C-alpha positions in Angstrom: 93.5 29.8 108.2 92.4 26.3 109.3 91.3 25.7 112.9 91.7 22.1 114.2 91.8 20.4 117.6 94.3 17.9 118.6 93.5 17.4 122.3 95.9 14.7 123.1 98.8 16.8 122.0 97.9 19.8 124.0 97.1 17.8 127.1 100.6 16.4 127.1 102.1 19.8 126.5 100.0 21.5 129.2 101.2 18.8 131.7 104.8 19.3 130.7 104.9 23.0 130.9 102.9 23.0 134.2 105.6 20.7 135.6 108.3 23.1 134.5 106.5 26.3 135.2 108.5 27.1 138.3 111.8 26.6 136.3 113.8 29.7 135.8 116.3 30.4 133.0 119.1 32.5 134.4 120.8 33.0 131.1 119.9 32.8 127.4 123.5 31.7 126.8 123.1 28.2 128.3 123.5 25.2 126.1 120.3 24.3 124.3 118.4 27.3 125.7 118.0 30.3 123.4 121.1 29.6 121.5 119.3 28.3 118.5 115.7 29.1 119.3 114.7 25.7 118.4 116.2 23.6 115.5 113.8 24.4 112.7 115.4 25.1 109.3 116.1 28.3 107.6 119.1 29.4 105.5 117.3 32.3 103.8 119.6 35.0 105.1 118.4 37.8 107.3 114.9 37.5 108.9 112.3 39.1 106.8 109.0 40.4 108.0 106.1 40.3 105.5 102.4 40.8 105.6 99.4 38.9 104.3 96.9 40.9 102.3 93.3 39.5 102.5 90.3 41.2 100.9 87.2 40.1 102.8 86.6 43.5 104.1 84.1 46.3 103.3 85.5 49.7 102.2 89.1 48.5 102.2 91.6 51.0 100.7 92.0 50.5 96.9 95.0 48.5 95.6 96.6 51.7 94.6 96.9 52.8 98.2 98.6 49.6 99.4 102.3 50.4 98.7 102.2 53.5 100.9 100.4 51.7 103.7 102.8 48.7 103.6 105.8 51.1 103.5 104.5 53.0 106.5 104.7 49.7 108.5 108.4 49.2 107.3 107.4 46.1 105.5 108.8 45.1 102.1 107.1 41.8 101.4 103.4 41.0 100.7 101.6 37.8 100.3 98.3 37.6 98.5 95.6 35.0 98.2 95.1 35.4 94.5 96.8 36.8 91.3 94.7 40.0 90.7 96.6 42.1 88.1 95.4 45.3 89.7 97.2 44.4 92.9 100.3 43.2 91.0 100.4 46.5 89.1 100.0 48.6 92.2 103.3 47.3 93.5 105.3 48.0 90.3 108.6 49.9 90.9 108.1 50.2 94.6 110.8 47.6 95.8 108.1 45.6 97.6 108.0 41.9 96.7 104.9 39.8 96.1 104.1 36.2 96.9 101.1 35.2 94.8 98.6 32.3 95.0 96.9 30.2 92.4 93.2 29.5 93.5 92.6 26.0 94.8 90.2 25.1 92.1 92.9 25.2 89.5 94.9 22.4 91.1 93.2 19.4 89.4 93.6 20.8 85.9 97.2 22.1 86.6 98.2 18.5 87.5 97.6 17.2 84.0 97.5 20.3 81.7 100.7 22.2 81.0 98.8 24.6 78.7 96.8 25.8 81.7 99.9 26.5 83.7 101.2 28.4 80.6 98.0 30.4 80.3 98.3 31.5 83.9 101.9 32.6 83.5 101.2 34.5 80.2 98.1 36.3 81.8 99.3 36.9 85.3 103.1 36.8 85.4 104.8 37.8 82.1 103.1 41.3 81.8 104.2 42.3 85.3 107.4 40.5 86.4 109.8 43.1 85.0 108.4 45.9 87.0 106.9 44.1 90.0 109.1 41.8 92.2 107.3 38.4 92.2 109.3 36.1 94.5 107.1 33.0 94.8 103.8 31.4 93.8 101.8 29.1 96.0 99.8 26.5 94.2 96.7 26.5 96.3 96.4 27.3 100.1 95.9 24.7 102.9 94.7 21.9 100.6 97.1 19.1 101.7 94.4 17.2 103.6 91.4 18.0 101.3 90.6 14.8 99.3 89.5 16.7 96.2 92.9 18.2 95.9 95.4 15.9 97.6 95.9 13.4 94.7 96.6 16.3 92.3 98.8 18.6 94.5 102.3 17.5 93.8 101.7 17.1 90.0 100.2 20.6 89.9 103.2 22.1 91.7 105.7 20.3 89.5 103.8 21.1 86.3 103.7 24.8 87.2 107.4 24.9 88.0 108.0 23.2 84.7 106.0 25.9 82.9 107.8 28.7 84.8 111.1 27.2 83.8 110.2 27.4 80.1 110.3 31.1 80.5 113.6 31.0 82.5 111.9 32.5 85.6 112.4 29.5 87.9 115.3 31.0 89.7 113.5 34.3 90.3 110.1 32.9 91.1 109.9 29.9 93.4 106.9 27.5 93.1 105.5 25.9 96.3 102.3 25.4 98.2 101.0 26.5 101.6 100.1 24.2 104.4 98.3 24.4 107.8 99.7 22.6 110.8 96.9 20.2 110.5 99.3 18.2 108.3 100.9 16.9 111.6 99.2 14.1 113.3 101.7 14.2 116.1 103.3 17.4 117.3 104.6 16.7 120.8 107.3 16.2 121.9 108.5 18.3 118.9 111.4 15.9 118.2 108.8 13.1 117.7 106.5 14.9 115.4 105.0 13.2 112.4 103.0 13.9 109.3 99.6 12.2 108.8 100.1 8.8 107.4 97.5 9.5 104.6 99.8 12.2 103.1 103.3 11.7 104.5 104.7 9.3 102.0 102.3 9.9 99.1 102.2 13.8 99.1 104.6 15.5 101.5 107.7 13.3 100.8 107.7 13.9 97.0 106.7 17.5 97.6 109.5 18.3 100.0 112.0 16.5 97.7 110.8 18.7 94.8 111.2 21.8 97.0 114.7 20.8 98.0 115.7 20.2 94.4 114.3 23.6 93.3 115.7 25.4 96.3 112.1 26.5 97.3 110.8 26.9 100.8 108.3 24.8 102.7 105.5 27.3 103.5 103.5 26.6 106.7 100.8 28.5 108.6 101.7 28.7 112.3 99.2 30.1 114.8 100.2 29.9 118.5 96.9 31.8 119.3 94.8 28.8 118.0 97.0 26.4 119.9 96.5 28.4 123.1 92.8 28.8 122.5 92.3 25.1 122.0 94.0 24.4 125.3 92.4 27.3 127.3 92.9 27.9 130.2 95.8 25.4 130.6 98.7 26.6 128.5 100.1 29.8 130.1 99.4 32.9 128.0 102.9 34.2 128.4 104.3 31.0 126.9 102.2 31.7 123.8 103.0 35.4 123.7 106.8 35.0 124.0 107.9 35.6 127.5 110.0 38.8 128.2 113.6 38.0 127.7 114.7 39.7 130.9 112.0 38.1 133.0 113.2 36.8 136.4 111.2 33.6 136.0 110.5 32.1 132.6 108.5 29.0 131.9 110.5 26.3 130.1 109.7 23.0 128.5 112.6 20.7 127.6 112.1 18.0 125.0 113.0 14.7 126.7 114.5 13.2 123.6 116.4 16.1 121.9 117.2 18.0 125.1 116.3 21.3 123.5 114.7 23.8 125.9 111.8 25.9 124.8 110.5 29.2 126.3 107.7 29.8 123.8 105.1 27.9 121.8 106.2 29.2 118.3 109.5 27.4 118.5 107.8 24.1 119.6 105.5 24.4 116.6 108.3 25.1 114.2 110.5 22.3 115.4 107.6 20.0 115.0 107.5 20.6 111.3 111.3 20.2 111.1 111.2 16.8 112.9 108.3 15.6 110.7 110.4 16.3 107.6 113.3 14.4 109.2 111.0 11.5 110.0 110.4 11.1 106.3 114.1 10.4 105.9 114.7 13.8 104.2 117.3 16.5 105.0 116.2 19.9 106.5 114.4 22.3 104.3 114.0 26.1 104.8 110.6 26.9 106.3 108.7 30.1 105.6 105.9 31.0 108.0 103.2 32.0 105.5 100.8 33.0 108.2 101.2 34.0 111.8 99.6 36.6 114.0 97.3 37.3 117.0 93.7 38.6 117.0 92.8 41.9 118.6 89.2 40.9 119.4 86.9 37.9 119.6 83.7 36.5 121.0 82.7 37.1 124.6 85.0 35.1 126.8 87.9 35.1 124.3 89.9 37.4 126.7 93.3 36.6 125.1 92.1 38.1 121.8 92.9 41.7 122.7 94.5 44.7 121.2 97.3 44.6 123.7 98.0 41.0 123.3 98.0 41.4 119.5 100.6 44.1 119.8 102.7 42.2 122.3 102.7 39.0 120.3 103.6 40.6 117.0 106.3 42.9 118.5 107.9 40.1 120.5 107.7 37.8 117.4 109.8 40.4 115.4 112.3 40.7 118.3 112.5 36.9 118.7 113.3 36.4 115.1 116.0 39.1 115.2 117.7 37.7 118.2 117.8 34.1 117.0 120.5 32.4 114.9 117.8 31.0 112.6 116.8 33.7 110.2 113.1 32.9 109.4 110.9 34.7 107.0 107.4 35.2 108.3 104.2 36.8 106.9 102.2 38.4 109.6 98.4 37.8 109.3 97.1 40.3 108.3 97.3 43.8 106.8 93.6 44.7 107.4 90.7 43.5 109.6 88.3 41.7 107.4 84.7 42.3 108.6 83.1 40.3 105.8 84.8 37.0 107.0 82.3 34.3 108.0 82.6 32.2 111.1 83.6 33.2 114.6 84.1 36.9 115.4 87.8 36.4 116.0 88.2 35.7 112.3 87.5 39.3 111.5 90.2 40.9 113.8 93.7 39.9 112.8 94.8 43.1 111.0 97.6 45.4 111.9 95.3 48.1 110.4 91.6 48.8 110.6 89.6 48.4 107.4 89.9 52.2 106.8 93.8 51.9 106.8 94.4 53.5 110.2 96.8 51.7 112.7 95.3 49.6 115.4 98.5 49.8 117.6 102.2 50.8 117.3 104.5 48.0 116.0 108.2 48.6 115.4 109.2 46.4 112.5 112.1 48.6 111.3 115.4 46.7 111.5 117.9 48.0 114.1 120.3 50.6 112.7 
């Protein structure tokens, strides 16, 4: 998770929402409102709800306990931040899929050394893929703007895919990389969003072309809470939390260029990514939200980081995705609270479960019957 501030963007958005805050949306069937839930890209079928499994916690349940805990949440997809064989083995024959991650420090050598990619596959993939469902591998996590990795990223992703293809696993296991929204230099209005000039043409354009060619998703971490926090107290909390569908008055922002109306921050952030891809002259690409969530606690004064708001956000996120025409896959952050994380207190409290495996609040993820 990468926390950044882009004050100019949020000031503009705050002004626009406040100007429209008295607007009401009488029906979700009106043109451009709620009919497409934004224009972001996804053609991945039914919406899938996954979970991120981080391990910076004391006394977390052992990997062998994970399948039952994940199943109890009605979740069938898990994203990890490494390639630990013990975790991969624990999900064998469970029907739960895994998205794995190659550590960042492997990126430079992977960019030039196919034998390193081959070694990773033989060690961490081949012994397990017949019994454990591995759907994707992220080459690094949030490295697009880090100068020690940026020049090597595209070559590392391409080389790893080339190695996977040697074993004829490229259709089963997609190779990609994960980005934070810091890759956007401009986010607002969403139809005018752009990637940073330093990486747009040199990194993201060839990367997106590769992903389109290999039918792999663009993975992006999307955090409405962080956007809300950076603008506090100006962006309305209900706009960040997904306003109730049947509310008599709903805040609305209409993009002055596309005409699309938005009733929540998530759709604005998603459409910003879509527009930035289009600005590179590229066709739409399916987007997977690799991290999203809401914290249940924070430092004094972070009143929005609460147990109830975390429950409301995650529940409304699930419901929003099921209502929309765009079937987006998201991985909620995270499975457990992680009390060993450094930094602000809020970093430790994103889990659906406490560190001991008990539920923090009720969340209905089961698809409707």
